[in-house]
N, C-alpha and C positions, 0 to 999 in steps of 0.2 A: 401391557398390551396400548399401542395407541391408536385412536382412527383418524386418519385423512379421512377430508372432507372430498362429501360425495360431487361432483360436480362435470354438469354431462351439457353439452350443444344441442339445438335444434338442428339438426343438418337434413340434409333436404335427400329426398326420397322418391321412387315412382310414385304413380297415383294410387287412389283404391288406402289409404293407410290409417294408421290409427286414428282416431279422434282425440281431441282434446279430455275428452270425458276417461277415457282410456289411460290418456297420459294424466292425468287429475289422479286418478286411482292409485297407481303408479308411484307416483309423488306421495299418496298416503302412506303406502306400503314400506315403500324408502324412508321416510320419515321415521316409522314404527321402528326398522331395521336398526337405525341410528339409535335409538332411544333401547334398543334394546343390545346392542353393541356397548351403550356405555355400562348395563346391569351386567352383561357377562365380563367385564373390566373389573368391578368392583366386588367380583362373587368368585373370581376364578384366579385371585393370585398368585394362589399355592399350584394352578395347574396350567395355567398360560405358561408359555415358553416365553416368545416375544413380542414382537411388534404385527399387526395386523394392517393390510393400506385396506381400507374401506370403499365399497365401490360397487358398480356392478357390471359385470361383462356376460355375455351368453352365447350360448347356440341355439337357446329357443327363442323362434318368433314373437314369444311376449314378452321378453328382454330385449330382445331386439328393438322391436317398434319403439317401447320406452326411451333407450337409451337416445334411441339417433331420430326423432318424428313426433313433430306435432302440425297440426292442422295448420295453415302456411296462412291462410287469415287472422290468425296470433302473431304471426312472424311480424311487427309493427317496431317502432321504433323506440314504442317505451315497453319494449319486450323486458323485465326484467334482468334478462343474460346480455342483452347486446346493449342495454342503455341508451344513450346516446351517440358511442361509436361507431357507428354507420350508418351510410344515408339508402334510401328507397331502393334495395336492390333489385326489387321485384319489379322496380317502376323501369329498370334497365339503367339505373343511373352507372354504369360500369364506367371505372377511371380506363384509363389511354393507357394500354398495357402492351407493349411491343412485343414479339415472337423475338426471341435471339437464335432459336432451330427450328431448323423443319419439325414439327410434331406429327407422331403419331396419333391417328385417328383409332381413340378408341369406342365407338359407337357401335354399341351391338354386341360386347365383349361381356365377359362372366361377371355377373353381377357380385364386388367386392365390398362389403359394410363396412364403413369406418365406424368407428368408436373416440369419443372424445372425455375419457374419464376413468379410472383408474379398476382395474379388475382387483377382486376377491383372493386376497393373498395369503397363505400361510408360510410367513415372512418368519424365519427361525434365524434374524442378522439382525443387528442392530442398524439401525439408518445413521447418517452423520459421517462425514469427514471424505466422501466422494464429491465426485462431480454432479452437478445440479443438486446438491443437498443443501437444504435451508434449514433442516430441524435437527434436532439431536435424540435421540430413541435407545437408551443402552440394551445390554442385556435385561432380562429379569433382576431385580436383587439377587434372589437365593441362586440364582445362576452364578454371577460374579463374586457373591460369597465364597460358594465353591473354589474357583479359579484363584482367590487369594491364598490359599494353601496349598492347591494344586494346579500350577497354572500350564500346565502342562493337559489341560483340557483342551487348550488352543491350540493353533496354525504356530510354527515357530519357523522362524528363519532361520541362515547360519550362523549370523551373531548372536541366535540365543534370545532374541526381541519377540514378545507375544504376540497374536494379532487377535485383537477382541471383538471382532467383529463379528464372528460366528464360532462354534465348537468345531475342534478337530474330528475330521473321518475314522480319526482313530480310535475314538470312544464308543461308535456306532454300536459294538458289542457289548463294550466295557461299564458293569457296574459303579460309575464314579456318580452319579447323578441323585444322592441320597437312595441309593438303592436301586436304580435306574439304569439302563443303557438311555444312549442318547436315543436311539431311535422310539424306544419306549416312552419316550418325555415326548417327543414326534406326534407321535402315536393317539397317547393319551390327550394331548393339547385337539388334534383333527378330531375324535373321536366325542370330546369334550362338544367341541363348536358345532358339529351336527347337532348332536341332541339337541343342545341349546334353539338353536338354529329352524329346527324341523321346520315350522311352520313356512318358513321364505323358501325352503329347498322344495317343498312339496308346491307351493302357489309359481314355481318358478320363478320367483324375485333373483333366485342364487342357484343360474344353473351350470358356471362353471367355476373351475378351481384352480389358481394356478400355484404348485407348489414349490414354496423356496425348497434351492438344492444346496445354498452356500452363498458368498458375501453378495450383497444385493440381490439377492434372490436368484441368482444365475449358476449354473454349476459349473463350477472351477477354483479351483487353487483360487486365495488371495493374493495371488503373484505379486500387483503392483498397488501396495498401499500409501497413499500418500502422507500419511502420516508417518512413515516410516521414509520416508526422503525421493519416492518414486516421481519422473517427472517422463512426461512424454518424450520419445518415446523409447522409454529404456527398455529392456528385455523383462527384467520383473527377476525374481529368484524364485528357488523352489521351497515350499514351506511343507518340509516333511519330519523336521528336527525334533519333534515332540516323542516324547518316551513310546506314546501309545504307535504311531506311525514307525519309528525306528525297530521296534517289536517286529512289526508285519514286516517289515523288510528282512532285517535278520531270518524270519520267517521262509521266506521267499528266498533269500540266497542259500539257504541250508537244504531247500528243496531241491534248489538248482544243482546241486554241489559244489559249490562255488562259496565258503561262507567268507571270504576278501570281497566278495562283495557287496556285503552286506554296510554300505556306507554310500554318503550320497558324494555327488559331482565336487570335486574339491579344485575345478577351475573350472566354473561357468559363472564368472562374473560377480557384477552386483547388478542392483538392482536401474542402476544408470548404461548399466555398461552396450555397448553396440555388439552385435554378433561376431562380429571379426577381430573383437579385441580381447576375445577369448579363446581357449583352446579345444571347450567342447563345443561350443557353439559354432566356431565358423568352418567352413567350407572344410570338408573334409575330418572336420572335427571329430572328437572322439564321442560323439552324439550318435554318430553311427557304428561306433565300436560293438564290438560282442557284447562287454562291460555295459554300454550306453544303452545297448538296445535292450537289454534284459532290467538297467534301471527307468528307464522310459516307460515298457513296456507295464511294469509294477506301480508305478506312479499315474499314467491312466486309467489301471487298473483298480485302483482304488477310488477314483472319481466312478467311475461308470458302479461301481460295487455299490457306491453309495446309492446312487440315483435308484440303484436297481431294489433295493430296501426300501428307502422310504416312500418310493412309491407303490409298492406292493401294499404297505399298511395305507397308502393313501386310499387305494381302491375297496380297500375292506373299509376303512371311513366314512368313505365317499361314494359308496353302490351306488349306483346309478346317476351318477354325476358326473358332466364331462373333466375330465384334469389334464391342464397343461404344464409345461416345464419349460423355463425359461434359461436359452445359452445366449453366452456373451458373445459379443464382436470381435475379435483380437487381430485387427487386420494390419498393424503394425510388424514389418519384416517380414510380410509372407510371400513376397521375392525373394528372399533369401533359401538356400537350399535347406537349413535348420527348420527356420519359421522360429527363433527362439522362443519370442514371445506368448507363444500357442502351447510353446512346451514347457513352459514352467508353469503355466496357467492350467495345465494336465490334460490339452488335447495333444496328441501327441499324433503330428499332422508334418512330417518332414513333405519334400517335396517327391518323396519316393513312396510315401504309405495315406493311404486314407482315413485318416483320425476320426473324421467325424460320421463316416457308416458303422462302427460298432455302438455308439451313444444314440444317433438314428434305431438300430435293432434293438437295445433296449426300449426306449421309447412305445416300439410296434409291440414289444413283446406286453407291456403294459396296459395297450391301447390306449396311450399316453401322445397329447398334441405337442408341437414343439414351437415356441418362440423364441423368435430368433431380431437380432436388431440391424442397426449401422444399414437398411434398406436404401436411402434417403443418400448416402456418403459415395460421392462421386471420385474413382481414382485420379481423374485429373488433378482434382482441386487439391488433395492430399500432396500429391506429387507438386505442385507448386507451392504450396503452404509448409510442408517439411518437407523435402526429397530425399533426407539423409535418413528418413525412417523405412523408406522401402516399402511403405504399404501399399494393400490392394485391396480394396473394400469389396469392390464389385466382384473378383475372382472368389475371394470366400466369400457372399455371400451366395453366387452362381453356386459353389461348390455345396455347402450347408444346407441350401432348400434343396437342389438334387439328391444330396442326402437322404434326406426325409421324405422328400416325393417316390424314391427308389421303395424305401421302406413301407409306401403305402400308408402313414399318417398323417394328418390334418398338419398345416401349416400356416401359423399366425406371424406378426410382423409388428414393430413397431420403429422409429423414426428413434435414435440413440441424441441428437442433441438437437435445439429448437430449428425448426424449418417454417418458411415462411414465403420463398422465392419460386419460381414457376421449375429453374429446373432441376430445384432436391425434387418437386411434389412432381414431376417427371418420371424421374429415375425411379419415384416409389414404382408409380403404375409399369414400366418395365419391369420392375422386380417383378410385381404382383400377378401382371399378364403377361407372362414371356411369349416374348412374338415367333409364330411356326411352332410353337411347341405340341408334337401330334398328338400328345394324351391331353390337349386342354386343361395342364393344371394349371394353378396357380394359386392365391394364397388364399384361405377360408375368412382371413376376417383382420384388419391393419386396425391397429390401435393408435392413435395422434396425440402424441406427447409436446405438448400440453397444454389447455384452455388457459389463458392468460391474457393479462392488458393487450398485450402486444397481437396477439393475434386476431383481438377485438378490435382493431386499427382500420380501417375503412377500408385501404388498400391489399393489407394482409386477408381481412376477411372475403372480399372479393375472390382471390386468388384461391384461399379455401374451397371455399363454395364451388369454384369450376374444378377444383382438382376432385370434391368430394363426386361431383355429377359424371366426372369420366369413371371414377371407380367403378359407380353403377351403371357403368356401360351407357349414360346417357351423350346425346347429343350435344356439341359446347361448340363460341363461335370460335 
């Protein structure tokens, strides 16, 4: 288990907010929390499952105040966070930033908090090897030792290559982890964490938990691993060739009465194929045949069932605490009929079917919020940079957010890639507060990724400060 640094930014907020005394108190609690995490790490090597992303995110006002606020009198050039990387913003020495497009006025709109930190995440996956990863944290040694003698505990592709980023969902109910099933191991870790940090839960320091459900903590199959040669915008590959998932597929085919369907598609291309290069994903392809619909329904149902099991246990372990789950934004090939990249990742979302409504319904069943990515992306930019990808991040975001809102679950979001420009911020704002929504629906929270030296450069920070004001519904110039 590893602890990432707790970093936070003193963002703007309306008047009458927490004083520096409150912040100092929470900083003290935070340092105590980090120290406790170190003890938990050293004393629970056998119980701990994987890496823990340390930080604070919350639904409660107390943690929100800590994360976002400090009295403005303390935001000076001597600020330990800001250093001397920016000039006197309060003195109105704003940079000359010209508008490129007509902007929508968000004055008086809903208050959407902005965090610049990492949430508390139960991360049952390894870190490293993906976009933006600059550290490497493998799965626990006791898990990898089991994997050496039984490699089928990992997701497996058509060529038999194992993906050691996380465990296959095929062992969710198989006692292959020293007498425990995978979901029992996840539950034991979550329960141990809750007991160990009881004082922080009771004090509201930890008031939301994001539960990891797959690679990168996201509910998806590891269908596009860079370590196996995938490059954007490849469609990826199905990841169900381990013996446990193949056994599940055989049972599903038997129940359907078609034993010859107990196989994976043999015409779905490879990691870097385009949909039109395969007979399975091309327009009119086998994805929409009787067998194709059976297979994709089973493949996506395994994904939903995994989320259902783990979140049910998470609610037991963290009773009374807000829980969220993360879904990845696979926006490439969205403009095609098959949505091939989504299909290999487990989202059964071709153009003639809504693949996100069943996931939203599952989250709603457990009272779990949805965290979604790529809200800063513009379809026009994707079309200019990668026209061959036929991507539509705006269409995908709209579909997923509305599926969640229709299921009456809170929706949080974050940016997928670094964002410092006004156009990206404007896109986030448009998604956070949809125009003319008759129900006034909006994001419950937005997490900005990440605090970095680039963000603290004067020009970038001025833009970020302006963005935060608009997310809060304040007037800006």
